[in-house]
C-alpha positions as CSV (number, residue, x, y, z in Angstrom):
1,X,-38.9,21.7,24.8
2,X,-35.8,20.3,22.5
3,X,-33.2,18.2,23.6
4,X,-29.7,19.5,23.3
5,X,-27.6,17.7,20.7
6,X,-23.7,18.4,19.4
7,X,-23.0,17.2,16.0
8,X,-19.0,17.0,16.0
9,X,-16.9,16.3,13.4
10,X,-13.5,15.1,14.3
11,X,-10.5,14.1,11.7
12,X,-7.7,16.2,10.2
13,X,-8.0,17.4,7.0
14,X,-4.2,16.5,6.1
15,X,-4.4,13.3,6.1
16,X,-6.9,12.4,3.1
17,X,-9.6,10.2,4.5
18,X,-9.3,11.5,8.0
19,X,-11.0,14.8,6.6
20,X,-14.6,12.6,6.6
21,X,-15.6,13.9,9.6
22,X,-14.4,17.8,9.1
23,X,-16.6,17.6,5.8
24,X,-19.4,16.0,7.3
25,X,-19.6,18.5,9.8
26,X,-18.9,21.8,7.1
27,X,-22.1,20.3,4.9
28,X,-24.1,19.5,7.8
29,X,-23.7,23.2,8.9
30,X,-25.6,24.4,6.0
31,X,-28.5,22.6,6.6
32,X,-31.9,23.2,8.7
33,X,-31.3,21.1,12.0
34,X,-33.6,20.5,14.6
35,X,-34.0,23.2,17.5
36,X,-31.7,22.6,19.8
37,X,-28.7,20.3,17.3
38,X,-25.5,22.3,16.9
39,X,-22.8,21.3,14.6
40,X,-19.3,21.9,15.0
41,X,-15.6,21.1,13.7
42,X,-13.6,20.4,16.0
43,X,-11.0,18.5,13.7
44,X,-7.8,17.6,15.7
45,X,-8.8,20.0,18.4
46,X,-9.3,17.1,21.6
47,X,-9.2,19.4,24.3
48,X,-12.0,21.7,22.9
49,X,-14.6,18.6,22.2
50,X,-13.4,17.1,25.7
51,X,-14.5,20.3,27.4
52,X,-17.8,20.9,25.1
53,X,-19.1,17.6,26.1
54,X,-19.1,19.2,29.9
55,X,-21.7,21.8,28.5
56,X,-24.7,20.2,29.0
57,X,-25.5,18.5,26.1
58,X,-28.0,16.1,26.2
59,X,-26.6,13.6,22.9
60,X,-23.9,13.6,21.5
61,X,-22.8,13.1,17.8
62,X,-19.2,12.3,16.8
63,X,-18.1,12.0,12.8
64,X,-14.5,10.4,12.2
65,X,-13.2,8.2,10.1
66,X,-13.3,4.7,11.4
67,X,-10.8,1.8,10.5
68,X,-12.9,-1.4,11.4
69,X,-12.0,-3.2,8.3
70,X,-14.9,-2.9,6.0
71,X,-15.1,-1.2,2.3
72,X,-13.7,2.2,2.0
73,X,-16.8,4.2,2.2
74,X,-18.4,1.8,4.5
75,X,-20.9,4.0,7.2
76,X,-21.2,2.4,10.5
77,X,-22.9,3.6,13.8
78,X,-21.7,2.7,17.1
79,X,-21.2,3.6,20.4
80,X,-17.8,5.3,22.0
81,X,-17.5,2.0,24.1
82,X,-17.3,-0.4,20.7
83,X,-14.5,1.5,19.4
84,X,-10.8,0.4,20.3
85,X,-8.6,2.6,21.8
86,X,-5.8,3.1,20.3
87,X,-2.6,3.4,23.2
88,X,0.1,4.9,20.8
89,X,-0.2,9.0,21.3
90,X,-0.2,10.5,18.3
91,X,0.3,14.6,18.1
92,X,-1.4,14.7,15.0
93,X,-4.6,13.2,15.8
94,X,-7.6,13.0,18.4
95,X,-9.4,9.8,19.3
96,X,-13.0,10.0,20.4
97,X,-12.3,7.1,23.0
98,X,-9.7,9.0,24.8
99,X,-11.7,12.3,24.4
100,X,-14.5,11.1,25.8
101,X,-12.3,9.1,28.8
102,X,-11.1,12.7,29.6
103,X,-14.3,14.2,29.9
104,X,-15.8,11.8,31.9
105,X,-13.0,12.3,34.0
106,X,-13.6,16.2,34.4
107,X,-17.2,15.7,34.6
108,X,-20.8,14.4,33.3
109,X,-20.9,13.9,29.9
110,X,-24.0,13.3,27.4
111,X,-26.6,10.6,28.6
112,X,-26.4,9.6,24.9
113,X,-23.2,9.3,22.8
114,X,-23.3,7.7,19.2
115,X,-20.1,7.5,16.7
116,X,-20.9,7.6,12.8
117,X,-17.5,6.4,11.4
118,X,-16.6,6.0,7.9
119,X,-14.0,3.6,6.7
120,X,-11.2,5.2,5.3
121,X,-9.4,4.4,1.9
122,X,-6.3,6.3,2.7
123,X,-4.9,8.3,5.4
124,X,-1.4,9.4,4.0
125,X,0.0,12.3,5.9
126,X,0.0,15.5,4.1
127,X,-2.3,14.2,1.5
128,X,-5.8,17.0,1.5
129,X,-8.6,15.6,-0.2
130,X,-11.1,12.0,0.2
131,X,-11.1,9.5,-1.9
132,X,-13.4,8.8,-3.8
133,X,-15.1,6.0,-1.6
134,X,-15.2,8.7,1.3
135,X,-16.7,11.6,-1.0
136,X,-19.2,8.8,-2.4
137,X,-20.3,8.6,1.3
138,X,-20.8,11.8,2.5
139,X,-23.9,12.5,1.4
140,X,-25.1,9.7,2.7
141,X,-23.2,10.3,5.9
142,X,-24.9,13.7,6.5
143,X,-28.4,12.2,5.8
144,X,-27.3,9.6,8.7
145,X,-26.4,12.0,11.2
146,X,-29.4,13.9,10.3
147,X,-31.6,11.5,10.8
148,X,-30.3,10.2,14.1
149,X,-29.9,14.3,15.4
150,X,-33.7,14.3,14.6
151,X,-34.1,11.1,17.0
152,X,-32.2,12.2,19.6
153,X,-33.6,15.7,19.5
């Protein structure tokens, strides 16, 4: 039986490169993925993602812009505990670590969690569209997420 794997696009398309996760999820939704793998674009709906993580998934891959100090467009695969938690509340954004912590307080979450992130170049409020560096990282990110999903399913 195939394992259930959730691919969750996270980000705000109105904040430049923060739209990385939604764009990756949009493109992946058009691909043939293994049985049990589901792609969803959560945007900035943290509560929706919180409850989705409680839905009996074996694994989850969160896809998000992830500033870590590298060159714009650099892709990362990390476990959620390797991401620093943002302390200041931001009504326009969802932080994967906070969402995961909230889900874990409520009930069991997937045993395997990965974050596929992309180093942003620009994330200005009310700026639609990805920078050239992040745009160029979309296809490689889709391939990376698809590879991870196949390994986890």
